[in-house]
N, C-alpha and C positions, 0 to 999 in steps of 0.2 A: 270137608276140610276139618282137621282136628280142632283148630281154634274155634270154629263155629260150633262144633259139638260141645266143647268146654263152656263156651258162652251160654249156650242153650241150657245146659245143666245148671249153671250158676243162676240164670234167670228163674228157672223152675224151682230152685232152692231158696229163692227169696233175696238174692243179691240185687243191689240197685246200681244204677249207672254203669251197667255192664257194656263194655265197648270192645269190639274186635278192631285191632289196629294193624297197620302195615308194619310188619316186623322190622324191616331194614330202616325205616324212618323213625323208629322208636327204640333204638338201641336194643333190639332183640325182644321187645315186649310184644306179645300177641293178644292178650286179653287183660283188661283192667276192670275191676269192679269193687263195690263197697258191700261188705257183709252186713247183716242185721245189727251186729255189735258195733258198727261204725269203722271197723278196720278196713283199710284199703289193701286190696290184693293185686299183685302184678304177676302175671303168668307168662311163661314162654312155652310154646308147644312145639315138640320136635317129633317128626314122623319116623326118623331113621336113627335109632340109638347108635348104630355102628359108625355113623358120621359125626357123632358128638364127642368132643374131647374135653378134658378138664379146663383148658383155657377158655372154651366157650362158656362154661359155667361161671368162671371167675369174671369174665367180661360182662356177662349179664348181671351178676350180683353187684359188681362195682358200679355199673351204669345206674341201676335202680337205687343203690345207696347214695350215689352222688346227687341224684335228682331228688332224693328224699321222697320218693313216690309211693312207698308201700310199707305197711306194717308186716305183711306176709308176702314172701317171694317164693314162687313155686315154678318148678320145671315139670311139665307134663310130657311124658315120653310114651310113644306107641311101641311098647315092648319093654324088655328088661334092660335097665341101664347097666353099662359096664362098671366093674368095680372102681376103676380110677375116677369115673364120673361121679359115682356115689360118694367117694371119699372127698373129692373137690367140693361137692355140694354141701356135705356136712361141715367142712371147714368154712365155707362161705355163708352158711346160714340159709341155704336154699333147700326147701322141701322138694323131694323128688317123688312123683306119683306115676304109676303105670296107668295109661289112659283107660285100660280095661277095668280098672278098679274105681272108676269115678262115680259109681252109683251112690256112694255114701254121701255125696254132696246134697242130694235132694232131701235127705233126712237131717242134715246138719242144722238147718235154719228152722226146723219145725218147733 
């Protein structure tokens, strides 16, 4: 599962309080963790970029913002995000990352 993989990378990179959540029960949130600098990260993991649309990105960003749950909001996608999704994410302040490029996390907290 992509969320478990992301959580494992976060833990190995030094994140604390990393939790994999049930997406539907947490307004689209899949992984929550606290970086070494104290910032709280909220991530949503999506396996199929073709099924993701801009409205999904806005709902996720709005839910996180309303709950004041994160300093960093990220969408991890298994594959390349469609242009409209990238545009929506940029407007909503959501960082989009391809799951295959996550190895940088392990060095971030060093």
